[in-house]
N, C-alpha and C positions, 0 to 999 in steps of 0.2 A: 448176837441175838440179845434181846432185853428179856431177862428172866422175871417172872411176877415177883419173886422175892425182893429183887432189885428196884422195881418200879411199881411198888404196891399203891394202887389208887383205891382209897376208901370206898368208893362206889361199886367197886367188884370185890367180893370176898377172895382171899388168895388161896384159901385151903381147897375148895373145890376144882380150881383151875390147876393147882399143883397136883392134885391126884391124876387128872386127865393127862397132864404133860409127863408126869411119872411113868405112867402106864403106856407112854408113846403112843397114845391115841390121837392127840391134839396138841399142837404147840400154839403158844399165845404170845403176841407182841402187844403191848401197851403203846398206843400212839402217843407221842410227845411232841411238844412244839420244837424241840431241839434235835429230832431225828436226823441222822445224816444218810447219804447214799450208801455209806458202808454198812449202816444198820440195816438197811432195806436189803443188800446184797447177801449180808449173812442170814437173813430170816428167810427169803424167798429163793436164795440159791439160783438154781437155771431160770426159774420164774421171774426173777428180778427184772428181766428185759420188757416184762409187760407191765411193769409198776413205776409209775410217776410220783415224784416227790415235789410237790408244788409249793409257792411261796405263801400260800394261804394261812398257815400250813396245813396241807393235807396230803394224804396217801391215796393215788388213784389206782385201782386195779383194772386193768384191761386184758384179762386173760382170754385166749382163744375158746369159743364155744362156752362161754359163761357172760353173764350180765355184768356191766361196769358197776364196781363199787367204789365208794368214796368213804375214806375214814379220816375224821378229824381228832385233835388232840382230845383225850379222855376215852376215845373208843378202843376196844380190842380188835385186833386181826386174829382170826382163828385159821390155823393151817392144820387140816385134817389129814390122817394117814392115807386116804385116797387121792391126795393131791388137790384137793378143792380148798377154797378160802371163803370165810364169811366175816363180814365186818360186824361185830357186836356193840351196839350202843347200850347205854345204862338202861334205857327204857326196854329194850329187846330182852336185856338179861332178865330184868326184874319181872317182866311179863311172861319169859317162857321158862325160867329156870328157879325163880324164887317165890312165885305166888302159891299159896298153900292150895291144896285140894279141898275144895268145900261144895257142899250142897247149895240148893237154891236159897236156904235160908242162913247160909253163912256158916253153918256148922262144918267142923272137920269131918272128913269121910276115912272111916277106918277099914 
């Protein structure tokens, strides 16, 4: 399994992700061009059979009762405690996790 500390990508802060992982709420894998099948099996466990590692390179998730997701190098794959997965792009992260809360005038809300 790739640890965020080992594969720190400057587009994602490591502290917040480390906090989630330490609390065992969520595990993260940074998708890299050099991922191996062994990396996939270590991260996904029994669900690895539903994950394809393609030559693009990309990681394709085709889990039962879930929409297919594709991750490319630079994306994160989040594995939640409930067994679900989410591909997190830099844009998704910055839109949903990093945007300041502001009013219509751009002023911070307290």
